[in-house]
C-alpha positions as CSV (number, residue, x, y, z in Angstrom):
1,M,-22.2,-89.8,26.4
2,I,-24.2,-92.5,24.8
3,A,-27.4,-90.3,24.5
4,G,-25.0,-87.6,23.4
5,E,-23.6,-89.4,20.5
6,R,-27.2,-90.7,19.6
7,L,-28.2,-87.1,19.5
8,L,-25.2,-86.2,17.5
9,D,-25.8,-89.0,15.0
10,G,-29.6,-88.0,14.6
11,R,-28.3,-84.3,13.8
12,K,-25.9,-85.9,11.1
13,L,-28.5,-88.0,9.4
14,K,-31.1,-85.2,9.5
15,E,-28.3,-82.7,8.1
16,S,-27.4,-85.4,5.4
17,E,-31.0,-85.7,4.5
18,E,-31.5,-82.1,4.1
19,R,-28.4,-81.4,2.0
20,Q,-30.0,-84.4,-0.1
21,R,-33.1,-82.8,-0.4
22,M,-31.4,-79.4,-1.2
23,A,-29.1,-81.0,-4.1
24,I,-32.4,-82.7,-5.6
25,E,-34.4,-79.7,-5.7
26,A,-31.5,-77.5,-7.0
27,G,-30.9,-79.9,-9.7
28,A,-34.5,-79.9,-10.9
29,F,-35.0,-83.3,-9.7
30,G,-38.7,-84.4,-8.6
31,T,-39.4,-87.5,-6.1
32,W,-41.6,-89.8,-5.2
33,D,-43.0,-92.4,-2.7
34,L,-45.5,-94.3,-4.0
35,N,-47.6,-96.8,-1.8
36,V,-48.1,-99.6,-4.2
37,A,-51.5,-101.0,-2.7
38,T,-53.3,-97.7,-2.6
39,G,-51.7,-96.2,-5.9
40,K,-51.6,-93.0,-3.7
41,A,-47.9,-91.0,-3.7
42,I,-46.0,-88.5,-1.7
43,W,-44.7,-86.1,-4.6
44,S,-41.8,-83.5,-3.9
45,P,-42.7,-80.1,-5.0
46,A,-40.4,-80.1,-7.8
47,L,-42.2,-83.1,-9.1
48,F,-45.6,-81.2,-9.3
49,Q,-43.5,-78.5,-11.2
50,L,-42.0,-81.1,-13.5
51,L,-45.6,-82.5,-14.4
52,G,-47.2,-79.0,-14.6
53,Y,-49.6,-79.3,-11.7
54,A,-50.1,-76.9,-8.9
55,I,-48.5,-77.8,-5.6
56,D,-50.3,-79.7,-3.1
57,P,-49.4,-78.7,0.5
58,A,-49.7,-82.1,1.4
59,H,-47.4,-83.3,-1.7
60,S,-50.1,-86.0,-2.1
61,A,-50.7,-87.3,-5.4
62,T,-51.9,-90.6,-7.3
63,M,-50.7,-92.8,-10.3
64,A,-53.6,-91.4,-12.2
65,M,-52.1,-88.0,-12.1
66,W,-49.0,-89.4,-13.4
67,R,-50.6,-91.3,-16.1
68,C,-52.4,-88.2,-17.4
69,C,-49.1,-86.6,-18.2
70,V,-47.2,-89.4,-20.1
71,H,-47.4,-89.2,-23.9
72,P,-49.8,-91.5,-25.1
73,D,-47.3,-92.9,-27.3
74,D,-44.7,-93.7,-24.7
75,L,-47.0,-94.9,-22.0
76,A,-47.4,-98.4,-23.1
77,K,-43.8,-98.7,-23.3
78,T,-43.1,-97.1,-20.0
79,L,-45.7,-99.6,-18.1
80,R,-43.9,-102.4,-19.6
81,E,-40.4,-101.3,-17.8
82,D,-42.1,-100.7,-14.8
83,A,-43.6,-104.2,-14.9
84,A,-40.6,-105.8,-15.9
85,A,-38.5,-104.0,-12.9
86,R,-41.4,-105.3,-10.2
87,L,-41.2,-109.0,-11.7
88,N,-37.5,-109.3,-11.9
89,R,-36.9,-107.3,-8.7
90,R,-34.6,-104.9,-10.0
91,S,-34.2,-100.9,-10.2
92,Y,-36.6,-99.2,-12.6
93,V,-35.2,-97.1,-15.4
94,S,-37.0,-95.3,-18.1
95,E,-37.0,-92.4,-20.5
96,Y,-40.0,-91.0,-21.7
97,R,-41.9,-88.1,-22.9
98,I,-44.7,-85.7,-21.1
99,I,-47.3,-83.6,-21.8
100,R,-47.1,-81.0,-19.1
101,A,-50.7,-80.6,-17.3
102,D,-50.4,-76.8,-17.4
103,D,-49.1,-75.3,-20.4
104,G,-49.0,-78.7,-22.7
105,E,-45.5,-78.6,-23.3
106,I,-43.7,-81.7,-24.3
107,R,-40.6,-82.5,-22.3
108,W,-38.3,-85.6,-21.7
109,L,-37.7,-87.1,-18.5
110,R,-35.6,-90.2,-17.1
111,A,-37.1,-91.8,-14.1
112,N,-35.1,-93.8,-11.3
113,G,-37.0,-95.9,-9.3
114,Q,-36.7,-99.0,-6.5
115,Y,-39.3,-101.2,-5.4
116,Y,-39.3,-102.5,-1.9
117,F,-41.3,-106.0,-1.2
118,D,-42.9,-107.7,1.9
119,A,-42.1,-110.9,3.3
120,E,-44.2,-112.6,0.7
121,S,-42.4,-111.0,-2.0
122,N,-45.3,-108.6,-3.0
123,P,-44.1,-104.9,-3.9
124,V,-45.6,-102.6,-1.2
125,R,-43.9,-99.3,-2.2
126,M,-41.7,-97.9,-4.5
127,V,-39.5,-94.5,-4.3
128,G,-37.9,-92.8,-7.2
129,V,-36.1,-89.9,-8.8
130,L,-37.5,-88.1,-11.9
131,R,-35.5,-85.3,-13.7
132,D,-35.7,-83.3,-16.9
133,V,-33.5,-84.7,-19.5
134,T,-35.0,-82.9,-22.5
135,E,-32.3,-80.7,-23.7
136,R,-29.9,-84.1,-23.6
137,K,-32.5,-86.3,-25.3
138,L,-33.0,-83.5,-28.1
139,I,-29.4,-83.5,-28.7
140,E,-29.1,-87.1,-28.7
141,L,-32.2,-87.3,-31.4
142,S,-30.5,-84.4,-33.4
143,L,-27.1,-86.7,-33.6
144,R,-28.7,-89.7,-34.6
145,E,-30.7,-87.8,-37.3
146,S,-27.3,-86.5,-38.4
147,E,-25.9,-89.7,-38.2
148,A,-28.9,-91.4,-39.9
149,Q,-28.6,-88.7,-42.7
150,Y,-24.7,-89.3,-42.8
151,R,-25.1,-93.2,-43.3
152,S,-27.8,-92.4,-46.2
153,A,-25.6,-90.2,-47.8
154,L,-22.6,-92.7,-47.4
155,T,-25.0,-95.5,-49.1
156,V,-26.6,-93.1,-51.7
157,G,-23.1,-91.9,-52.9
158,R,-21.7,-95.6,-52.8
159,L,-19.0,-94.1,-50.3
160,G,-16.9,-96.7,-48.0
161,S,-14.6,-95.8,-45.1
162,W,-12.0,-98.0,-43.0
163,E,-9.2,-97.3,-40.8
164,T,-5.8,-99.0,-41.1
165,N,-3.7,-99.2,-38.2
166,F,0.0,-100.2,-38.7
167,L,0.7,-100.5,-35.5
168,T,-1.8,-103.1,-34.4
169,K,-2.0,-104.6,-38.1
170,M,-5.7,-104.3,-37.8
171,R,-8.2,-102.6,-40.4
172,T,-11.6,-101.4,-39.2
173,W,-14.1,-101.4,-41.7
174,S,-17.5,-99.2,-41.8
175,P,-20.5,-101.2,-42.6
176,E,-20.6,-99.1,-46.5
177,A,-17.2,-100.1,-46.8
178,M,-17.8,-103.5,-46.4
179,A,-20.8,-103.4,-48.6
180,L,-18.6,-101.7,-51.2
181,F,-15.9,-104.4,-51.1
182,G,-18.4,-107.3,-50.9
183,I,-16.6,-108.6,-47.7
184,S,-17.7,-109.5,-43.9
185,P,-14.6,-109.6,-41.8
186,K,-16.0,-110.7,-38.1
187,D,-16.9,-107.5,-36.2
188,G,-15.6,-105.6,-38.9
189,V,-12.2,-105.7,-38.3
190,G,-9.7,-106.9,-40.8
191,H,-6.0,-107.5,-41.3
192,V,-3.2,-105.4,-42.6
193,G,-0.1,-107.3,-44.3
194,G,0.3,-110.9,-45.3
195,D,-1.8,-113.6,-47.0
196,N,-5.1,-112.5,-45.1
197,D,-5.1,-108.8,-46.0
198,E,-8.6,-108.4,-47.5
199,F,-7.8,-104.9,-48.9
200,L,-4.9,-106.1,-50.8
201,T,-7.1,-109.5,-52.3
202,A,-9.4,-107.1,-53.1
203,L,-7.0,-104.8,-55.4
204,H,-7.1,-105.4,-59.1
205,P,-4.1,-107.5,-60.2
206,D,-3.1,-104.7,-62.6
207,D,-3.3,-102.2,-59.7
208,R,-1.8,-103.9,-56.7
209,H,1.7,-102.2,-57.1
210,L,-0.4,-98.9,-55.5
211,Y,-0.9,-101.0,-52.0
212,A,3.0,-100.3,-51.7
213,E,2.7,-96.8,-53.0
214,M,0.0,-95.6,-50.8
215,H,1.5,-96.8,-47.8
216,E,4.7,-95.0,-48.3
217,L,2.7,-92.0,-49.2
218,A,1.2,-92.2,-45.7
219,Q,4.7,-91.8,-44.5
220,T,5.3,-88.5,-45.8
221,L,2.1,-86.9,-46.4
222,D,-1.0,-86.1,-44.1
223,S,-3.3,-86.4,-47.1
224,F,-3.1,-88.0,-50.4
225,P,-5.6,-88.9,-53.4
226,A,-6.2,-92.5,-54.4
227,H,-7.7,-94.0,-57.5
228,Y,-7.9,-97.9,-58.2
229,R,-9.8,-100.8,-59.3
230,I,-11.1,-103.7,-56.9
231,V,-12.5,-107.2,-57.7
232,R,-15.3,-107.9,-55.8
233,P,-16.0,-111.5,-54.7
234,D,-18.7,-111.8,-57.3
235,G,-16.2,-110.7,-60.0
236,A,-17.6,-107.4,-60.5
237,V,-14.8,-104.8,-61.2
238,L,-15.3,-101.2,-59.5
239,W,-13.3,-98.0,-59.8
240,L,-12.9,-96.3,-56.7
241,A,-11.6,-92.7,-56.1
242,G,-11.0,-91.0,-52.8
243,R,-8.4,-89.8,-50.4
244,G,-6.3,-91.1,-47.4
245,Q,-6.0,-89.2,-44.4
246,V,-3.4,-89.7,-41.5
247,F,-4.5,-89.1,-38.1
248,E,-2.0,-90.3,-36.0
249,R,1.7,-90.6,-35.8
250,T,4.0,-92.4,-33.9
251,A,6.7,-90.3,-32.1
252,D,9.2,-90.8,-35.0
253,G,6.9,-89.6,-37.4
254,K,5.8,-92.6,-39.0
255,C,1.9,-93.2,-39.9
256,Q,0.2,-95.4,-37.3
257,R,-3.3,-94.7,-38.1
258,L,-4.5,-93.8,-41.6
259,L,-8.4,-93.4,-42.2
260,S,-9.5,-94.0,-46.3
261,V,-12.5,-92.8,-47.6
262,M,-13.5,-94.0,-50.9
263,A,-16.4,-93.7,-53.6
264,D,-17.4,-96.0,-56.2
265,V,-17.0,-93.9,-59.4
266,T,-17.4,-97.1,-62.1
267,E,-20.3,-95.2,-63.5
268,Q,-18.0,-91.9,-64.1
269,K,-15.2,-94.2,-64.9
270,K,-17.0,-95.9,-67.8
271,T,-18.4,-92.6,-69.2
272,E,-14.9,-91.4,-69.2
273,L,-13.6,-94.2,-71.0
274,H,-16.6,-94.2,-73.4
275,V,-15.8,-90.7,-74.0
276,R,-12.3,-91.1,-75.0
277,F,-13.5,-94.2,-77.2
278,L,-15.7,-91.7,-79.0
279,L,-12.9,-89.2,-79.7
280,R,-10.8,-91.9,-81.1
281,E,-13.6,-93.1,-83.2
282,M,-14.4,-89.6,-84.2
283,S,-10.6,-88.9,-85.1
284,H,-10.6,-91.9,-87.1
285,R,-13.6,-91.8,-88.7
286,S,-12.9,-87.9,-89.6
287,K,-9.9,-89.2,-91.3
288,N,-11.9,-92.0,-93.1
289,L,-14.5,-89.9,-94.4
290,L,-11.8,-87.1,-95.5
291,A,-10.2,-90.1,-97.6
292,V,-13.2,-90.9,-99.1
293,V,-14.6,-87.4,-100.0
294,Q,-10.9,-86.6,-101.5
295,S,-11.2,-89.7,-103.3
296,I,-14.8,-88.9,-104.5
297,A,-13.4,-85.6,-105.5
298,T,-10.3,-87.1,-107.6
299,Q,-12.2,-89.3,-109.4
300,T,-15.3,-86.9,-110.4
301,M,-13.0,-84.8,-111.6
302,R,-11.2,-87.2,-113.9
303,T,-14.5,-88.0,-115.5
304,S,-16.0,-84.5,-115.6
305,A,-15.9,-82.2,-119.1
306,D,-15.9,-79.1,-117.2
307,M,-16.3,-77.4,-113.5
308,A,-20.2,-77.3,-113.8
309,T,-20.3,-81.1,-114.4
310,F,-17.9,-81.8,-111.6
311,G,-19.9,-79.4,-109.0
312,S,-23.2,-81.3,-109.9
313,R,-21.8,-84.9,-109.8
314,F,-19.7,-84.1,-106.7
315,E,-22.6,-82.6,-105.0
316,Q,-25.0,-85.4,-105.7
317,R,-22.1,-88.1,-104.6
318,L,-22.0,-86.0,-101.1
319,Q,-25.5,-86.4,-100.9
320,G,-25.3,-90.1,-101.2
321,L,-22.5,-90.1,-98.4
322,A,-24.4,-87.9,-96.2
323,A,-27.4,-90.4,-96.6
324,S,-25.3,-93.5,-95.2
325,H,-23.8,-91.2,-92.4
326,D,-27.5,-89.8,-91.1
327,I,-28.3,-93.7,-90.6
328,L,-25.1,-94.1,-88.8
329,V,-25.5,-91.2,-86.6
330,D,-29.3,-92.7,-85.8
331,Q,-27.5,-95.7,-84.8
332,N,-25.2,-94.0,-82.8
333,W,-22.4,-95.2,-85.3
334,E,-22.9,-98.9,-84.3
335,G,-24.0,-99.8,-87.8
336,A,-27.1,-99.4,-90.3
337,T,-29.8,-101.8,-91.2
338,L,-29.6,-102.5,-94.9
339,S,-33.5,-101.9,-95.7
340,A,-33.1,-98.5,-94.4
341,L,-30.0,-97.8,-96.2
342,V,-31.3,-99.0,-99.3
343,Q,-34.4,-96.9,-98.8
344,R,-32.5,-93.6,-97.8
345,Q,-30.3,-94.0,-101.0
346,L,-33.1,-94.5,-103.4
347,A,-35.5,-92.3,-102.1
348,P,-34.1,-89.1,-104.2
349,F,-34.9,-91.2,-107.4
350,V,-38.0,-92.4,-107.4
351,E,-41.2,-90.6,-106.9
352,S,-43.1,-91.2,-103.6
353,G,-45.5,-94.1,-103.2
354,G,-44.1,-95.5,-106.7
355,H,-43.6,-99.2,-107.6
356,R,-40.6,-98.8,-109.8
357,V,-37.9,-99.9,-106.8
358,K,-38.7,-103.1,-104.7
359,A,-36.6,-104.2,-101.9
360,T,-36.8,-107.5,-99.9
361,G,-34.6,-109.3,-97.6
362,P,-34.1,-110.2,-94.0
363,R,-33.1,-107.9,-91.1
364,V,-29.7,-107.3,-91.4
365,D,-27.4,-104.7,-89.8
366,L,-24.1,-103.7,-91.4
367,N,-21.2,-102.3,-89.3
368,S,-20.2,-98.5,-90.1
369,T,-17.6,-99.1,-92.5
370,A,-19.8,-101.7,-94.7
371,A,-22.7,-99.3,-94.8
372,Q,-20.7,-96.4,-96.0
373,A,-19.3,-98.4,-98.8
374,V,-22.7,-100.0,-99.6
375,G,-24.2,-96.7,-99.6
376,L,-21.9,-95.1,-101.8
377,A,-22.4,-98.3,-104.2
378,L,-26.2,-98.1,-104.2
379,H,-26.3,-94.3,-105.1
380,E,-23.9,-94.7,-108.2
381,L,-25.9,-97.5,-109.4
382,A,-29.2,-95.6,-108.7
383,T,-27.5,-92.3,-110.7
384,N,-26.7,-94.9,-113.6
385,A,-30.1,-96.4,-113.5
386,V,-31.9,-92.9,-113.7
387,K,-29.5,-91.8,-116.7
388,Y,-28.9,-94.7,-118.6
389,G,-30.9,-97.7,-117.0
390,A,-34.3,-99.1,-116.2
391,L,-35.2,-96.0,-114.2
392,S,-34.5,-93.7,-117.5
393,E,-37.7,-95.1,-119.0
394,P,-41.4,-95.2,-117.4
395,G,-41.8,-98.8,-117.2
396,G,-38.5,-100.0,-116.2
397,K,-37.9,-101.3,-112.6
398,V,-35.3,-102.0,-109.9
399,I,-35.2,-105.1,-107.8
400,V,-32.9,-104.8,-104.7
401,S,-32.5,-108.1,-103.0
402,W,-30.4,-109.8,-100.2
403,A,-30.2,-113.0,-98.6
404,F,-27.9,-115.5,-97.1
405,D,-25.8,-117.7,-99.3
406,S,-27.7,-121.3,-99.0
407,S,-24.1,-122.8,-99.7
408,S,-22.3,-120.8,-97.2
409,P,-24.6,-119.1,-94.4
410,A,-21.8,-117.0,-92.9
411,A,-22.1,-114.6,-96.1
412,L,-24.7,-112.2,-97.4
413,I,-25.5,-112.0,-100.9
414,L,-26.9,-108.3,-102.3
415,T,-28.1,-108.4,-105.6
416,W,-29.4,-105.2,-107.7
417,E,-31.1,-106.3,-110.7
418,E,-32.5,-103.8,-113.3
419,K,-35.9,-105.0,-115.7
420,D,-37.8,-103.1,-118.3
421,G,-35.4,-100.7,-119.2
422,P,-33.7,-99.8,-122.3
423,A,-31.0,-102.4,-124.1
424,V,-27.8,-102.3,-121.7
425,V,-24.5,-101.5,-123.4
426,Q,-21.4,-102.1,-121.6
427,P,-19.4,-98.6,-121.2
428,K,-16.4,-97.8,-123.2
429,R,-15.0,-96.0,-120.7
430,K,-15.1,-96.5,-117.0
431,G,-15.5,-93.4,-114.4
432,F,-15.6,-93.0,-110.7
433,G,-19.3,-94.7,-110.5
434,T,-17.7,-97.8,-111.9
435,A,-14.8,-97.8,-109.3
436,V,-17.3,-97.5,-106.7
437,I,-19.4,-100.8,-107.7
438,E,-16.7,-102.8,-109.1
439,R,-13.6,-101.8,-106.6
440,M,-14.3,-99.7,-103.7
441,A,-17.3,-101.5,-102.4
442,P,-15.8,-105.1,-102.4
443,S,-12.8,-103.9,-100.8
444,S,-14.0,-102.0,-98.2
445,V,-16.2,-105.0,-97.0
446,S,-13.6,-107.6,-97.7
447,G,-16.3,-109.4,-100.2
448,S,-16.1,-110.0,-103.8
449,V,-18.4,-108.5,-106.7
450,V,-20.1,-110.1,-110.0
451,L,-21.4,-107.0,-112.6
452,D,-23.2,-108.2,-115.4
453,Y,-24.1,-105.8,-118.2
454,A,-26.8,-108.2,-119.8
455,P,-28.6,-106.6,-122.5
456,A,-32.1,-106.7,-120.5
457,G,-30.9,-105.2,-117.6
458,L,-27.9,-104.5,-115.7
459,R,-27.1,-106.9,-112.6
460,W,-24.8,-106.2,-110.0
461,Q,-24.0,-108.9,-107.0
462,L,-22.0,-108.0,-104.0
463,T,-21.1,-110.9,-101.7
464,I,-20.6,-109.2,-97.9
465,P,-18.8,-111.9,-95.4
466,A,-20.6,-112.1,-92.1
467,T,-17.5,-110.4,-90.4
468,E,-18.9,-107.2,-91.6
469,L,-22.5,-107.9,-90.2
470,I,-23.7,-107.0,-86.5
471,K,-25.2,-109.8,-84.9
472,S,-28.4,-109.0,-83.1
């Protein structure tokens, strides 16, 4: 009976080994048994096929044959893993590429091996299994590439996501969301509710009422938009826009898990606010411009003997107004440089390259209201000078200068002075031009004016408060 039992056990062991061999071959597994001392190995037929070698009838192979197949970029890594397994007396596991010996095809393999040692702890044998994992590896690499692209898209698009779990009172942040908020909770896990709620803390004070509103929306809607400001720890205010998506509810329908995906739309918001500001400014300035044009038309009509005279004067004054506006447009309506304003207004009245008009003064920028008023005044002064003053005779000159008041540096004094022209006679009747230089200009800049009809030449002096200037 004992011999029979041993025979039966031997048959079972042989059958078990045969089943294992068949399973390995059916699963495209290759096996090896390496003699460490000689470097010679016994390979299974499947291993020869995996590496692209013709099957040796004796199943004999060498380490050199294996090395020749390993991809050059993976060989050093694989040998290091082998050495570590031998040194630490643990199982050998490695994934690497091979270049098949017969057709040159690149495949991914996974190796699992085990070293055996003699009494002196010297490695004498290594057995293992090798299998083709190319399909799985390509899928992994594709997923990694997709994830990398996804992360890059999140970073470039300044997108952040986080999950709010109302049951556990925990909030899980993505790296991009933490960077967006400027926070670093341990392991990316924060708190929901209470004084430690980092999301509530980050919300702009004027938008914190939205915290409860968003949580209420999550109880009734599976998806909803969100738009609010946050204040980063460095004080920067960001506008965020995106959506909240409920993806798990409790048995009674309450929101348990909420996913929030938000984008930094600060620049878009700034642009939007700037456009709104420009539209309001355009409306305001258009009304002001129409009021000025209406005033010019009314005053010109009162002092014109006929329609022909009115048309000529009105056109000239509109051209002067347009010249000021051209400068303002060039400066995005932020103001105008006084020297450019003087040059543009006087250009139509003097010959090119002439020396009859001299303009001197420091760099000064007027705000848009002051530029418009001063431009009109300069146009009227130049018109009068051409008709009756210094520019009406060949030898006449005009000196335009500006400087800060020595007794009150906060104010700028702009002076128009005519010389070497005909004797000046104070007009008996005051028309629109006089109204502009005496009343409209100083009123528009909240300043004062001194007008002197001296016989030797007209002198006009306008004091402009610093509030009408743009600081450079």
